[in-house]
PDB file of N, CA, C and O in Angstrom, chain B, residues numbered from 101:
ATOM      1  N   MET B 101       0.868  -1.282  -0.122  1.00  0.00           N
ATOM      2  CA  MET B 101       0.007   0.155   0.135  1.00  0.00           C
ATOM      3  C   MET B 101       0.859   1.116   0.387  1.00  0.00           C
ATOM      4  O   MET B 101       1.834   1.208   1.133  1.00  0.00           O
ATOM      5  N   ASN B 102       0.063   2.190  -0.742  1.00  0.00           N
ATOM      6  CA  ASN B 102       0.713   4.005  -0.846  1.00  0.00           C
ATOM      7  C   ASN B 102       0.821   4.209   0.465  1.00  0.00           C
ATOM      8  O   ASN B 102      -0.045   3.961   1.304  1.00  0.00           O
ATOM      9  N   SER B 103       2.302   4.841   0.718  1.00  0.00           N
ATOM     10  CA  SER B 103       1.842   6.220   2.094  1.00  0.00           C
ATOM     11  C   SER B 103       0.111   7.092   1.138  1.00  0.00           C
ATOM     12  O   SER B 103      -0.571   6.855   0.142  1.00  0.00           O
ATOM     13  N   ILE B 104       0.143   8.095   2.244  1.00  0.00           N
ATOM     14  CA  ILE B 104      -0.586   8.761   2.069  1.00  0.00           C
ATOM     15  C   ILE B 104      -0.647  10.380   0.633  1.00  0.00           C
ATOM     16  O   ILE B 104      -1.313  11.054  -0.152  1.00  0.00           O
ATOM     17  N   GLY B 105       0.667  10.092   1.269  1.00  0.00           N
ATOM     18  CA  GLY B 105       2.021  11.133   0.013  1.00  0.00           C
ATOM     19  C   GLY B 105       2.443  10.197  -1.120  1.00  0.00           C
ATOM     20  O   GLY B 105       2.537   8.970  -1.081  1.00  0.00           O
ATOM     21  N   GLU B 106       2.686  11.063  -2.177  1.00  0.00           N
ATOM     22  CA  GLU B 106       3.471   9.703  -3.061  1.00  0.00           C
ATOM     23  C   GLU B 106       4.992   9.803  -2.705  1.00  0.00           C
ATOM     24  O   GLU B 106       5.953   9.064  -2.494  1.00  0.00           O
ATOM     25  N   GLU B 107       4.628  11.308  -2.763  1.00  0.00           N
ATOM     26  CA  GLU B 107       6.865  11.676  -1.265  1.00  0.00           C
ATOM     27  C   GLU B 107       7.508   9.801  -0.461  1.00  0.00           C
ATOM     28  O   GLU B 107       8.559   9.162  -0.438  1.00  0.00           O
ATOM     29  N   CYS B 108       6.235   9.653   0.003  1.00  0.00           N
ATOM     30  CA  CYS B 108       6.214   9.988   1.201  1.00  0.00           C
ATOM     31  C   CYS B 108       6.595   7.321   0.879  1.00  0.00           C
ATOM     32  O   CYS B 108       6.988   6.642   1.827  1.00  0.00           O
ATOM     33  N   THR B 109       6.532   7.189   0.580  1.00  0.00           N
ATOM     34  CA  THR B 109       6.779   5.871   0.142  1.00  0.00           C
ATOM     35  C   THR B 109       7.601   5.152   0.082  1.00  0.00           C
ATOM     36  O   THR B 109       7.867   4.102   0.667  1.00  0.00           O
ATOM     37  N   THR B 110       8.052   5.726  -0.666  1.00  0.00           N
ATOM     38  CA  THR B 110       9.769   5.197  -0.354  1.00  0.00           C
ATOM     39  C   THR B 110       9.749   4.842   1.018  1.00  0.00           C
ATOM     40  O   THR B 110       9.511   3.860   1.721  1.00  0.00           O
ATOM     41  N   LEU B 111      10.225   6.488   1.161  1.00  0.00           N
ATOM     42  CA  LEU B 111      10.154   6.526   2.960  1.00  0.00           C
ATOM     43  C   LEU B 111       9.311   4.985   3.625  1.00  0.00           C
ATOM     44  O   LEU B 111       9.802   4.219   4.454  1.00  0.00           O
ATOM     45  N   LYS B 112       7.796   4.846   2.895  1.00  0.00           N
ATOM     46  CA  LYS B 112       6.864   4.658   2.958  1.00  0.00           C
ATOM     47  C   LYS B 112       7.823   2.856   4.019  1.00  0.00           C
ATOM     48  O   LYS B 112       8.052   2.633   5.208  1.00  0.00           O
ATOM     49  N   ARG B 113       8.018   2.211   2.985  1.00  0.00           N
ATOM     50  CA  ARG B 113       8.468   1.151   2.351  1.00  0.00           C
ATOM     51  C   ARG B 113      10.528   0.464   3.524  1.00  0.00           C
ATOM     52  O   ARG B 113      10.920  -0.361   4.350  1.00  0.00           O
ATOM     53  N   ASN B 114      10.967   1.492   2.755  1.00  0.00           N
ATOM     54  CA  ASN B 114      12.201   1.831   4.091  1.00  0.00           C
ATOM     55  C   ASN B 114      12.211   1.111   5.034  1.00  0.00           C
ATOM     56  O   ASN B 114      12.846   0.101   5.338  1.00  0.00           O
ATOM     57  N   TYR B 115      10.879   2.146   5.836  1.00  0.00           N
ATOM     58  CA  TYR B 115      10.787   1.966   7.455  1.00  0.00           C
ATOM     59  C   TYR B 115      10.278   0.004   8.035  1.00  0.00           C
ATOM     60  O   TYR B 115      10.662  -0.703   8.967  1.00  0.00           O
ATOM     61  N   GLU B 116       9.340  -0.197   6.966  1.00  0.00           N
ATOM     62  CA  GLU B 116       8.653  -1.141   6.773  1.00  0.00           C
ATOM     63  C   GLU B 116       9.094  -2.558   6.620  1.00  0.00           C
ATOM     64  O   GLU B 116       8.699  -3.634   7.070  1.00  0.00           O
ATOM     65  N   ASP B 117      10.358  -2.054   5.572  1.00  0.00           N
ATOM     66  CA  ASP B 117      11.293  -3.188   5.484  1.00  0.00           C
ATOM     67  C   ASP B 117      12.517  -3.297   6.677  1.00  0.00           C
ATOM     68  O   ASP B 117      13.080  -4.384   6.545  1.00  0.00           O
ATOM     69  N   CYS B 118      12.963  -2.685   7.540  1.00  0.00           N
ATOM     70  CA  CYS B 118      13.967  -2.759   8.722  1.00  0.00           C
ATOM     71  C   CYS B 118      12.561  -2.702   9.339  1.00  0.00           C
ATOM     72  O   CYS B 118      11.988  -3.117   8.332  1.00  0.00           O
ATOM     73  N   PHE B 119      11.537  -2.503  10.239  1.00  0.00           N
ATOM     74  CA  PHE B 119      11.073  -2.956  10.727  1.00  0.00           C
ATOM     75  C   PHE B 119      10.318  -4.211  10.796  1.00  0.00           C
ATOM     76  O   PHE B 119       9.752  -4.459  11.860  1.00  0.00           O
ATOM     77  N   ASN B 120      10.221  -5.069   9.791  1.00  0.00           N
ATOM     78  CA  ASN B 120      10.036  -6.283   9.591  1.00  0.00           C
ATOM     79  C   ASN B 120      11.146  -6.592  10.395  1.00  0.00           C
ATOM     80  O   ASN B 120      10.948  -6.766  11.598  1.00  0.00           O
ATOM     81  N   LYS B 121      12.691  -6.724   9.768  1.00  0.00           N
ATOM     82  CA  LYS B 121      13.106  -7.077   9.574  1.00  0.00           C
ATOM     83  C   LYS B 121      13.632  -7.214  10.878  1.00  0.00           C
ATOM     84  O   LYS B 121      13.819  -8.431  10.875  1.00  0.00           O
ATOM     85  N   TRP B 122      14.011  -6.821  12.011  1.00  0.00           N
ATOM     86  CA  TRP B 122      13.922  -6.044  13.491  1.00  0.00           C
ATOM     87  C   TRP B 122      13.024  -7.387  13.385  1.00  0.00           C
ATOM     88  O   TRP B 122      13.295  -8.535  13.033  1.00  0.00           O
ATOM     89  N   PHE B 123      11.940  -6.813  13.800  1.00  0.00           N
ATOM     90  CA  PHE B 123      10.852  -7.702  14.644  1.00  0.00           C
ATOM     91  C   PHE B 123      11.117  -9.397  15.068  1.00  0.00           C
ATOM     92  O   PHE B 123      11.100 -10.111  16.071  1.00  0.00           O
ATOM     93  N   SER B 124      11.443  -9.531  13.142  1.00  0.00           N
ATOM     94  CA  SER B 124      11.732 -10.962  13.631  1.00  0.00           C
ATOM     95  C   SER B 124      12.953 -11.645  13.423  1.00  0.00           C
ATOM     96  O   SER B 124      13.163 -12.836  13.196  1.00  0.00           O
ATOM     97  N   GLU B 125      13.685 -10.732  13.532  1.00  0.00           N
ATOM     98  CA  GLU B 125      15.422 -11.064  13.969  1.00  0.00           C
ATOM     99  C   GLU B 125      15.720 -10.746  14.359  1.00  0.00           C
ATOM    100  O   GLU B 125      16.940 -10.820  14.220  1.00  0.00           O
ATOM    101  N   LYS B 126      14.933  -9.360  16.138  1.00  0.00           N
ATOM    102  CA  LYS B 126      15.843  -9.296  16.960  1.00  0.00           C
ATOM    103  C   LYS B 126      14.212  -9.432  18.342  1.00  0.00           C
ATOM    104  O   LYS B 126      13.953 -10.395  19.065  1.00  0.00           O
ATOM    105  N   PHE B 127      13.489  -8.161  18.240  1.00  0.00           N
ATOM    106  CA  PHE B 127      12.953  -7.898  19.365  1.00  0.00           C
ATOM    107  C   PHE B 127      12.177 -10.173  19.347  1.00  0.00           C
ATOM    108  O   PHE B 127      12.673 -10.806  20.279  1.00  0.00           O
ATOM    109  N   LEU B 128      11.721 -10.569  18.923  1.00  0.00           N
ATOM    110  CA  LEU B 128      11.293 -12.472  19.162  1.00  0.00           C
ATOM    111  C   LEU B 128      11.937 -12.825  19.500  1.00  0.00           C
ATOM    112  O   LEU B 128      11.618 -13.971  19.815  1.00  0.00           O
ATOM    113  N   LYS B 129      13.485 -12.499  19.886  1.00  0.00           N
ATOM    114  CA  LYS B 129      14.221 -12.918  20.296  1.00  0.00           C
ATOM    115  C   LYS B 129      14.833 -12.304  21.379  1.00  0.00           C
ATOM    116  O   LYS B 129      15.962 -12.589  21.778  1.00  0.00           O
ATOM    117  N   GLY B 130      14.064 -11.422  21.884  1.00  0.00           N
ATOM    118  CA  GLY B 130      14.231 -10.254  23.458  1.00  0.00           C
ATOM    119  C   GLY B 130      14.644  -9.463  23.319  1.00  0.00           C
ATOM    120  O   GLY B 130      14.574  -8.726  24.302  1.00  0.00           O
ATOM    121  N   ASN B 131      15.709  -8.642  21.617  1.00  0.00           N
ATOM    122  CA  ASN B 131      15.622  -8.005  22.012  1.00  0.00           C
ATOM    123  C   ASN B 131      14.888  -6.368  21.960  1.00  0.00           C
ATOM    124  O   ASN B 131      14.413  -6.229  20.834  1.00  0.00           O
ATOM    125  N   ASN B 132      14.754  -5.645  22.452  1.00  0.00           N
ATOM    126  CA  ASN B 132      13.887  -4.623  21.484  1.00  0.00           C
ATOM    127  C   ASN B 132      13.835  -2.898  21.396  1.00  0.00           C
ATOM    128  O   ASN B 132      12.974  -2.025  21.506  1.00  0.00           O
ATOM    129  N   GLU B 133      15.808  -3.002  21.036  1.00  0.00           N
ATOM    130  CA  GLU B 133      15.955  -1.640  20.332  1.00  0.00           C
ATOM    131  C   GLU B 133      15.939  -1.774  19.889  1.00  0.00           C
ATOM    132  O   GLU B 133      16.748  -2.452  19.256  1.00  0.00           O
ATOM    133  N   ASP B 134      14.754  -1.206  19.502  1.00  0.00           N
ATOM    134  CA  ASP B 134      13.877  -0.183  18.257  1.00  0.00           C
ATOM    135  C   ASP B 134      15.341   0.229  17.004  1.00  0.00           C
ATOM    136  O   ASP B 134      15.957   0.977  17.764  1.00  0.00           O
ATOM    137  N   ASP B 135      15.922   0.220  16.123  1.00  0.00           N
ATOM    138  CA  ASP B 135      17.314   0.151  15.509  1.00  0.00           C
ATOM    139  C   ASP B 135      16.177   0.756  14.035  1.00  0.00           C
ATOM    140  O   ASP B 135      16.587   1.062  12.915  1.00  0.00           O
ATOM    141  N   CYS B 136      15.190   0.772  14.358  1.00  0.00           N
ATOM    142  CA  CYS B 136      14.828   1.200  13.008  1.00  0.00           C
ATOM    143  C   CYS B 136      13.422   2.790  13.017  1.00  0.00           C
ATOM    144  O   CYS B 136      12.539   3.093  12.215  1.00  0.00           O
ATOM    145  N   ALA B 137      13.858   3.381  14.272  1.00  0.00           N
ATOM    146  CA  ALA B 137      13.747   4.735  15.287  1.00  0.00           C
ATOM    147  C   ALA B 137      13.713   5.838  14.360  1.00  0.00           C
ATOM    148  O   ALA B 137      12.799   6.660  14.288  1.00  0.00           O
ATOM    149  N   PRO B 138      14.961   5.807  13.518  1.00  0.00           N
ATOM    150  CA  PRO B 138      15.869   7.189  12.587  1.00  0.00           C
ATOM    151  C   PRO B 138      14.546   6.989  11.460  1.00  0.00           C
ATOM    152  O   PRO B 138      14.342   8.149  11.101  1.00  0.00           O
ATOM    153  N   LEU B 139      13.708   6.245  10.843  1.00  0.00           N
ATOM    154  CA  LEU B 139      13.484   6.053  10.082  1.00  0.00           C
ATOM    155  C   LEU B 139      12.164   6.182  10.204  1.00  0.00           C
ATOM    156  O   LEU B 139      11.552   6.986   9.500  1.00  0.00           O
ATOM    157  N   PHE B 140      11.550   5.398  11.122  1.00  0.00           N
ATOM    158  CA  PHE B 140      10.111   5.918  11.422  1.00  0.00           C
ATOM    159  C   PHE B 140      10.281   7.549  11.056  1.00  0.00           C
ATOM    160  O   PHE B 140       9.723   8.060  10.085  1.00  0.00           O
ATOM    161  N   LYS B 141      11.017   8.175  11.856  1.00  0.00           N
ATOM    162  CA  LYS B 141      10.468  10.006  12.197  1.00  0.00           C
ATOM    163  C   LYS B 141      10.952  10.755  11.098  1.00  0.00           C
ATOM    164  O   LYS B 141      10.498  11.874  10.863  1.00  0.00           O
ATOM    165  N   VAL B 142      11.770  10.272  10.456  1.00  0.00           N
ATOM    166  CA  VAL B 142      12.144  11.124   8.635  1.00  0.00           C
ATOM    167  C   VAL B 142      10.652  10.470   8.262  1.00  0.00           C
ATOM    168  O   VAL B 142      10.105  11.421   7.703  1.00  0.00           O
ATOM    169  N   TYR B 143       9.840   9.534   8.265  1.00  0.00           N
ATOM    170  CA  TYR B 143       8.952   8.994   6.885  1.00  0.00           C
ATOM    171  C   TYR B 143       7.758   9.300   7.884  1.00  0.00           C
ATOM    172  O   TYR B 143       6.867   9.261   7.036  1.00  0.00           O
ATOM    173  N   GLN B 144       7.043   9.595   9.148  1.00  0.00           N
ATOM    174  CA  GLN B 144       6.521  10.199  10.541  1.00  0.00           C
ATOM    175  C   GLN B 144       6.626  11.749   9.610  1.00  0.00           C
ATOM    176  O   GLN B 144       5.550  12.161   9.176  1.00  0.00           O
ATOM    177  N   THR B 145       7.873  12.578   9.311  1.00  0.00           N
ATOM    178  CA  THR B 145       7.811  13.990   9.395  1.00  0.00           C
ATOM    179  C   THR B 145       7.314  14.069   7.472  1.00  0.00           C
ATOM    180  O   THR B 145       6.674  14.888   6.813  1.00  0.00           O
ATOM    181  N   CYS B 146       7.584  13.561   7.343  1.00  0.00           N
ATOM    182  CA  CYS B 146       6.607  13.000   5.498  1.00  0.00           C
ATOM    183  C   CYS B 146       5.325  13.086   5.396  1.00  0.00           C
ATOM    184  O   CYS B 146       4.520  13.631   4.640  1.00  0.00           O
ATOM    185  N   VAL B 147       5.293  12.110   6.771  1.00  0.00           N
ATOM    186  CA  VAL B 147       3.560  11.969   6.145  1.00  0.00           C
ATOM    187  C   VAL B 147       2.847  13.112   6.588  1.00  0.00           C
ATOM    188  O   VAL B 147       2.116  13.848   5.926  1.00  0.00           O
ATOM    189  N   LYS B 148       3.239  13.189   8.146  1.00  0.00           N
ATOM    190  CA  LYS B 148       2.242  15.380   8.850  1.00  0.00           C
ATOM    191  C   LYS B 148       2.450  16.042   7.750  1.00  0.00           C
ATOM    192  O   LYS B 148       1.378  16.548   7.416  1.00  0.00           O
ATOM    193  N   LYS B 149       3.911  16.495   6.456  1.00  0.00           N
ATOM    194  CA  LYS B 149       3.585  17.402   5.281  1.00  0.00           C
ATOM    195  C   LYS B 149       2.610  17.562   4.805  1.00  0.00           C
ATOM    196  O   LYS B 149       1.773  18.464   4.838  1.00  0.00           O
ATOM    197  N   ALA B 150       2.748  16.131   4.058  1.00  0.00           N
ATOM    198  CA  ALA B 150       1.858  15.167   3.142  1.00  0.00           C
ATOM    199  C   ALA B 150       0.671  15.512   3.484  1.00  0.00           C
ATOM    200  O   ALA B 150       0.039  16.147   2.640  1.00  0.00           O
ATOM    201  N   ILE B 151      -0.243  15.099   5.297  1.00  0.00           N
ATOM    202  CA  ILE B 151      -1.420  15.980   5.527  1.00  0.00           C
ATOM    203  C   ILE B 151      -1.110  16.272   4.898  1.00  0.00           C
ATOM    204  O   ILE B 151      -0.939  15.813   3.769  1.00  0.00           O
ATOM    205  N   LYS B 152      -0.724  17.889   5.687  1.00  0.00           N
ATOM    206  CA  LYS B 152      -0.932  19.347   6.137  1.00  0.00           C
ATOM    207  C   LYS B 152      -1.186  20.110   4.866  1.00  0.00           C
ATOM    208  O   LYS B 152      -1.558  21.281   4.779  1.00  0.00           O
ATOM    209  N   GLU B 153      -1.008  19.531   4.198  1.00  0.00           N
ATOM    210  CA  GLU B 153      -0.722  20.345   1.970  1.00  0.00           C
ATOM    211  C   GLU B 153      -1.632  19.564   1.633  1.00  0.00           C
ATOM    212  O   GLU B 153      -1.354  19.289   0.466  1.00  0.00           O
ATOM    213  N   LYS B 154      -3.063  18.722   2.063  1.00  0.00           N
ATOM    214  CA  LYS B 154      -4.182  18.389   1.695  1.00  0.00           C
ATOM    215  C   LYS B 154      -5.071  18.719   2.509  1.00  0.00           C
ATOM    216  O   LYS B 154      -6.133  18.168   2.222  1.00  0.00           O
ATOM    217  N   ASN B 155      -5.171  19.758   3.933  1.00  0.00           N
ATOM    218  CA  ASN B 155      -5.415  20.562   4.258  1.00  0.00           C
ATOM    219  C   ASN B 155      -6.545  19.373   4.995  1.00  0.00           C
ATOM    220  O   ASN B 155      -7.732  19.138   4.765  1.00  0.00           O
ATOM    221  N   LEU B 156      -5.506  18.748   6.018  1.00  0.00           N
ATOM    222  CA  LEU B 156      -6.249  17.642   6.858  1.00  0.00           C
ATOM    223  C   LEU B 156      -5.781  17.900   7.820  1.00  0.00           C
ATOM    224  O   LEU B 156      -4.589  18.022   8.103  1.00  0.00           O
ATOM    225  N   ASP B 157      -7.282  18.087   8.837  1.00  0.00           N
ATOM    226  CA  ASP B 157      -6.633  18.005   9.936  1.00  0.00           C
ATOM    227  C   ASP B 157      -5.802  17.088  11.830  1.00  0.00           C
ATOM    228  O   ASP B 157      -6.098  16.511  12.876  1.00  0.00           O
ATOM    229  N   LEU B 158      -4.209  17.860  10.639  1.00  0.00           N
ATOM    230  CA  LEU B 158      -3.672  16.800  11.656  1.00  0.00           C
ATOM    231  C   LEU B 158      -3.654  16.913  13.031  1.00  0.00           C
ATOM    232  O   LEU B 158      -2.825  16.116  13.469  1.00  0.00           O
ATOM    233  N   ASP B 159      -4.497  17.897  14.417  1.00  0.00           N
ATOM    234  CA  ASP B 159      -5.289  18.020  15.527  1.00  0.00           C
ATOM    235  C   ASP B 159      -5.946  16.785  15.382  1.00  0.00           C
ATOM    236  O   ASP B 159      -5.036  15.977  15.562  1.00  0.00           O
ATOM    237  N   CYS B 160      -6.771  16.276  15.209  1.00  0.00           N
ATOM    238  CA  CYS B 160      -8.114  15.433  15.507  1.00  0.00           C
ATOM    239  C   CYS B 160      -7.098  14.016  14.867  1.00  0.00           C
ATOM    240  O   CYS B 160      -7.572  12.891  15.026  1.00  0.00           O
ATOM    241  N   MET B 161      -6.117  14.120  14.364  1.00  0.00           N
ATOM    242  CA  MET B 161      -5.550  12.907  13.781  1.00  0.00           C
ATOM    243  C   MET B 161      -5.515  12.765  14.797  1.00  0.00           C
ATOM    244  O   MET B 161      -6.598  12.492  15.315  1.00  0.00           O
ATOM    245  N   GLU B 162      -4.372  12.848  15.655  1.00  0.00           N
ATOM    246  CA  GLU B 162      -3.418  12.724  16.763  1.00  0.00           C
ATOM    247  C   GLU B 162      -4.296  12.888  18.305  1.00  0.00           C
ATOM    248  O   GLU B 162      -3.649  12.730  19.341  1.00  0.00           O
ATOM    249  N   LYS B 163      -5.391  13.124  18.362  1.00  0.00           N
ATOM    250  CA  LYS B 163      -6.950  13.494  18.974  1.00  0.00           C
ATOM    251  C   LYS B 163      -6.823  12.206  20.151  1.00  0.00           C
ATOM    252  O   LYS B 163      -7.069  11.309  19.344  1.00  0.00           O
ATOM    253  N   ASP B 164      -6.638  11.530  21.345  1.00  0.00           N
ATOM    254  CA  ASP B 164      -6.512  10.613  21.881  1.00  0.00           C
ATOM    255  C   ASP B 164      -8.055  10.568  22.497  1.00  0.00           C
ATOM    256  O   ASP B 164      -8.455  11.360  23.350  1.00  0.00           O
ATOM    257  N   VAL B 165      -9.091   9.181  21.739  1.00  0.00           N
ATOM    258  CA  VAL B 165     -10.257   9.533  21.427  1.00  0.00           C
ATOM    259  C   VAL B 165     -10.592   8.237  23.017  1.00  0.00           C
ATOM    260  O   VAL B 165     -10.969   8.637  24.118  1.00  0.00           O
ATOM    261  N   LEU B 166     -10.294   6.601  22.638  1.00  0.00           N
ATOM    262  CA  LEU B 166     -10.327   5.744  23.458  1.00  0.00           C
ATOM    263  C   LEU B 166     -10.494   6.063  24.813  1.00  0.00           C
ATOM    264  O   LEU B 166      -9.420   5.939  25.402  1.00  0.00           O
ATOM    265  N   GLY B 167     -11.377   6.410  25.516  1.00  0.00           N
ATOM    266  CA  GLY B 167     -11.951   6.311  27.281  1.00  0.00           C
ATOM    267  C   GLY B 167     -12.079   7.524  26.972  1.00  0.00           C
ATOM    268  O   GLY B 167     -10.976   7.462  26.429  1.00  0.00           O
ATOM    269  N   THR B 168     -12.499   8.988  26.733  1.00  0.00           N
ATOM    270  CA  THR B 168     -13.280  10.017  26.411  1.00  0.00           C
ATOM    271  C   THR B 168     -14.964   9.514  26.360  1.00  0.00           C
ATOM    272  O   THR B 168     -15.781   8.602  26.231  1.00  0.00           O
ATOM    273  N   GLU B 169     -14.678  11.002  26.588  1.00  0.00           N
ATOM    274  CA  GLU B 169     -16.178  11.067  25.911  1.00  0.00           C
ATOM    275  C   GLU B 169     -17.214  11.246  24.385  1.00  0.00           C
ATOM    276  O   GLU B 169     -18.343  11.026  23.948  1.00  0.00           O
ATOM    277  N   PHE B 170     -15.951  11.774  24.038  1.00  0.00           N
ATOM    278  CA  PHE B 170     -15.720  11.612  22.790  1.00  0.00           C
ATOM    279  C   PHE B 170     -15.870   9.920  21.545  1.00  0.00           C
ATOM    280  O   PHE B 170     -16.460   9.786  20.473  1.00  0.00           O
ATOM    281  N   GLU B 171     -15.060   8.962  22.345  1.00  0.00           N
ATOM    282  CA  GLU B 171     -15.402   7.727  22.148  1.00  0.00           C
ATOM    283  C   GLU B 171     -16.698   7.527  21.413  1.00  0.00           C
ATOM    284  O   GLU B 171     -17.479   8.157  22.125  1.00  0.00           O
ATOM    285  N   LYS B 172     -17.286   7.110  20.580  1.00  0.00           N
ATOM    286  CA  LYS B 172     -18.595   6.336  20.322  1.00  0.00           C
ATOM    287  C   LYS B 172     -18.786   5.158  20.502  1.00  0.00           C
ATOM    288  O   LYS B 172     -17.913   4.403  20.929  1.00  0.00           O
ATOM    289  N   PRO B 173     -19.987   4.796  20.199  1.00  0.00           N
ATOM    290  CA  PRO B 173     -20.281   3.232  21.348  1.00  0.00           C
ATOM    291  C   PRO B 173     -19.825   2.273  20.031  1.00  0.00           C
ATOM    292  O   PRO B 173     -18.775   2.821  19.695  1.00  0.00           O
ATOM    293  N   PRO B 174     -20.027   1.190  19.137  1.00  0.00           N
ATOM    294  CA  PRO B 174     -20.028   0.967  18.393  1.00  0.00           C
ATOM    295  C   PRO B 174     -21.180  -0.200  18.200  1.00  0.00           C
ATOM    296  O   PRO B 174     -21.792  -0.852  19.047  1.00  0.00           O
ATOM    297  N   PRO B 175     -21.255  -0.215  16.414  1.00  0.00           N
ATOM    298  CA  PRO B 175     -22.413   0.169  16.108  1.00  0.00           C
ATOM    299  C   PRO B 175     -23.391  -1.794  17.172  1.00  0.00           C
ATOM    300  O   PRO B 175     -22.819  -2.813  17.559  1.00  0.00           O
ATOM    301  N   PRO B 176     -24.393  -1.542  17.208  1.00  0.00           N
ATOM    302  CA  PRO B 176     -25.633  -2.456  16.828  1.00  0.00           C
ATOM    303  C   PRO B 176     -24.932  -3.376  16.070  1.00  0.00           C
ATOM    304  O   PRO B 176     -24.370  -3.138  15.001  1.00  0.00           O
ATOM    305  N   VAL B 177     -25.000  -4.872  16.897  1.00  0.00           N
ATOM    306  CA  VAL B 177     -25.105  -6.375  16.010  1.00  0.00           C
ATOM    307  C   VAL B 177     -26.189  -6.250  15.607  1.00  0.00           C
ATOM    308  O   VAL B 177     -26.976  -5.530  16.222  1.00  0.00           O
ATOM    309  N   SER B 178     -26.554  -6.889  14.488  1.00  0.00           N
ATOM    310  CA  SER B 178     -28.104  -7.025  14.122  1.00  0.00           C
ATOM    311  C   SER B 178     -27.584  -8.942  13.183  1.00  0.00           C
ATOM    312  O   SER B 178     -26.561  -9.252  12.572  1.00  0.00           O
ATOM    313  N   LYS B 179     -28.711  -9.674  13.473  1.00  0.00           N
ATOM    314  CA  LYS B 179     -28.627 -11.166  13.471  1.00  0.00           C
ATOM    315  C   LYS B 179     -29.193 -11.373  12.175  1.00  0.00           C
ATOM    316  O   LYS B 179     -29.324 -12.515  11.735  1.00  0.00           O
TER     317      LYS B 179
END
């Protein structure tokens, strides 16, 4: 899947490749030192810029909702 900003897609793939390798080769073996954090920060910066350029409300997306009065109940289950 591509990123929200086309210019971020390569950064996204680089981070995902790093994360998948780190998770399987290190994290699952007990090493929780995140080697991919620098790649994530670069990707996150790109995504935030793309969101702002699309005039989307970034503050709304970062707002905590779960466990607050803003959390909506799930829809009823139909039988």
